[in-house]
C-alpha positions as CSV (number, residue, x, y, z in Angstrom):
1,M,3.6,-31.7,3.0
2,Q,4.7,-30.7,-0.3
3,T,3.5,-27.6,-2.0
4,N,3.3,-26.8,-5.7
5,N,2.9,-23.0,-6.9
6,I,1.1,-23.9,-10.2
7,Q,-0.5,-20.6,-10.3
8,G,2.9,-18.5,-10.3
9,Y,3.3,-15.5,-8.5
10,C,2.9,-11.2,-8.9
11,A,4.7,-8.6,-7.5
12,I,3.6,-4.6,-7.8
13,G,5.6,-1.2,-7.1
14,V,5.6,2.1,-8.0
15,F,8.2,4.0,-9.8
16,N,8.8,7.6,-8.1
17,A,5.8,7.4,-6.1
18,K,4.1,10.7,-5.4
19,T,2.6,10.1,-1.8
20,E,3.1,7.4,0.6
21,H,-0.4,7.1,1.6
22,N,-0.9,5.7,-1.9
23,V,1.7,3.0,-1.5
24,G,0.3,2.2,1.9
25,T,-3.0,1.9,0.5
26,L,-1.1,-0.1,-2.6
27,W,0.4,-2.7,0.0
28,R,-3.0,-3.8,1.5
29,S,-4.4,-4.7,-1.6
30,A,-1.4,-6.2,-3.0
31,Y,-1.8,-8.4,0.5
32,I,-5.3,-9.0,0.1
33,L,-5.4,-9.8,-3.5
34,G,-2.3,-12.3,-3.5
35,A,0.7,-10.5,-4.4
36,S,4.0,-12.0,-3.2
37,Y,5.5,-8.7,-2.3
38,I,5.6,-4.8,-3.1
39,F,8.4,-2.0,-4.5
40,T,9.5,1.3,-4.7
41,V,11.8,2.4,-7.0
42,G,13.4,5.7,-6.3
43,K,11.2,7.3,-3.5
44,R,11.1,5.4,-0.3
45,Y,8.1,4.3,1.3
46,K,7.4,5.1,5.2
47,K,5.4,2.7,7.3
48,Q,1.7,4.3,7.7
49,T,-0.2,4.3,10.9
50,S,-3.6,3.7,8.8
51,D,-2.3,-0.1,7.9
52,V,-4.6,-1.7,10.3
53,L,-3.4,-5.0,8.4
54,K,0.0,-4.6,9.5
55,T,0.8,-5.6,5.8
56,W,4.5,-5.0,6.8
57,A,4.6,-8.3,8.5
58,R,2.7,-10.5,5.8
59,I,4.0,-9.7,2.4
60,P,7.4,-8.1,2.3
61,Y,8.7,-4.3,0.9
62,F,11.5,-4.0,-1.2
63,H,13.3,-0.6,-2.3
64,Y,15.4,0.0,-5.6
65,D,17.5,3.5,-5.8
66,T,17.3,3.2,-9.3
67,I,15.3,1.6,-12.2
68,E,18.7,0.2,-13.3
69,D,18.7,-1.7,-9.5
70,L,15.2,-3.1,-10.3
71,F,15.9,-4.2,-13.7
72,E,19.0,-6.4,-12.2
73,N,16.9,-7.8,-9.5
74,I,13.6,-9.2,-11.8
75,P,13.2,-12.8,-10.5
76,Y,14.4,-15.4,-13.3
77,D,11.4,-15.9,-16.1
78,C,9.5,-13.3,-14.8
79,R,8.0,-10.6,-16.9
80,L,7.5,-6.8,-16.3
81,I,4.6,-5.0,-17.4
82,G,4.4,-1.5,-17.5
83,I,0.8,-0.1,-16.8
84,E,0.9,3.2,-18.5
85,L,-1.7,5.2,-21.1
86,T,-0.1,5.0,-24.1
87,D,-1.6,4.1,-27.6
88,E,0.6,1.1,-28.1
89,A,-0.7,-0.8,-24.5
90,T,-3.0,-3.4,-24.6
91,M,-6.3,-2.7,-22.7
92,L,-6.5,-4.6,-19.2
93,H,-9.4,-6.4,-20.1
94,D,-7.6,-7.9,-23.2
95,F,-4.6,-8.9,-21.4
96,Q,-3.6,-12.4,-20.6
97,H,-1.3,-12.0,-17.3
98,P,2.0,-14.3,-17.7
99,Q,2.4,-16.8,-14.8
100,R,5.1,-14.7,-13.3
101,A,4.8,-10.9,-13.3
102,I,5.9,-7.7,-12.1
103,Y,3.5,-4.9,-12.5
104,L,5.5,-1.2,-12.2
105,L,3.3,1.7,-11.8
106,G,4.3,5.2,-12.6
107,S,3.3,8.3,-10.2
108,E,0.0,10.1,-11.3
109,D,1.7,13.1,-12.3
110,Q,4.5,11.8,-14.3
111,G,3.8,8.0,-15.2
112,L,6.5,6.1,-16.5
113,P,9.3,7.2,-18.6
114,Q,9.6,6.0,-22.4
115,S,13.0,4.5,-21.5
116,V,11.4,2.5,-18.6
117,L,8.6,1.4,-21.0
118,E,11.0,0.4,-23.7
119,K,12.4,-2.3,-20.9
120,C,8.8,-3.8,-20.4
121,H,7.8,-7.0,-21.7
122,F,4.3,-6.0,-22.2
123,T,2.5,-2.3,-21.3
124,V,-1.3,-2.4,-20.2
125,K,-3.3,0.5,-19.8
126,L,-7.1,0.8,-18.3
127,P,-9.9,2.6,-20.1
128,G,-10.1,6.4,-19.7
129,N,-8.1,9.3,-20.8
130,S,-6.4,10.4,-17.7
131,S,-4.7,8.5,-14.9
132,L,-6.0,7.3,-11.8
133,N,-4.6,7.2,-8.2
134,V,-1.8,4.9,-8.6
135,A,-3.4,2.7,-5.2
136,V,-6.4,2.4,-7.3
137,T,-5.0,1.6,-10.7
138,G,-2.8,-0.6,-8.5
139,S,-5.8,-2.5,-6.9
140,I,-7.7,-2.8,-10.4
141,V,-4.7,-4.6,-12.4
142,L,-4.3,-6.8,-9.3
143,H,-8.1,-7.7,-9.0
144,D,-8.0,-8.5,-13.1
145,R,-4.9,-10.9,-12.5
146,V,-7.1,-13.0,-10.0
147,A,-10.6,-12.8,-11.6
148,K,-8.7,-14.2,-15.0
149,N,-6.4,-16.6,-12.8
150,P,-8.5,-17.6,-9.6
151,I,-6.1,-18.1,-6.8
152,E,-6.9,-19.8,-3.4
153,L,-5.6,-18.2,-0.7
154,P,-4.4,-19.9,2.4
155,E,-7.1,-19.3,5.2
156,N,-4.5,-16.9,7.8
157,H,-4.5,-14.9,4.3
158,K,-7.7,-13.9,3.8
159,G,-8.6,-10.1,4.6
């Protein structure tokens, strides 16, 4: 049987994650909301015992030692989208998600450095005047993508 992936794909990751628990929660949300993979840059993730869905067996996790390593490994024709509270960022509710996207979150306390934001194709922000937990933010972004571009998940993928 031939399949066509006309809906594209997405991935989501964290730059210098503050806590491993948040990455684990984001991984579960990424799986449930149809992301192709997750990743970290800088700080590594360790498997969490709270991962009752065993998401590590369902979608891949990649680690990049540096932000340059991530930039060198972005898939062809894929857009890098920084999620950050800046004046220049587009509000999430106004953002049209690209067909092929990688969402990059910063840690709650440091965010994404300006040098990283300058390399992003788009910068998006959520409402509010301070950052949310990284797992919550990532879940909201992925939900917005699915809400605007509904995907059909295979039966064995449904949570």
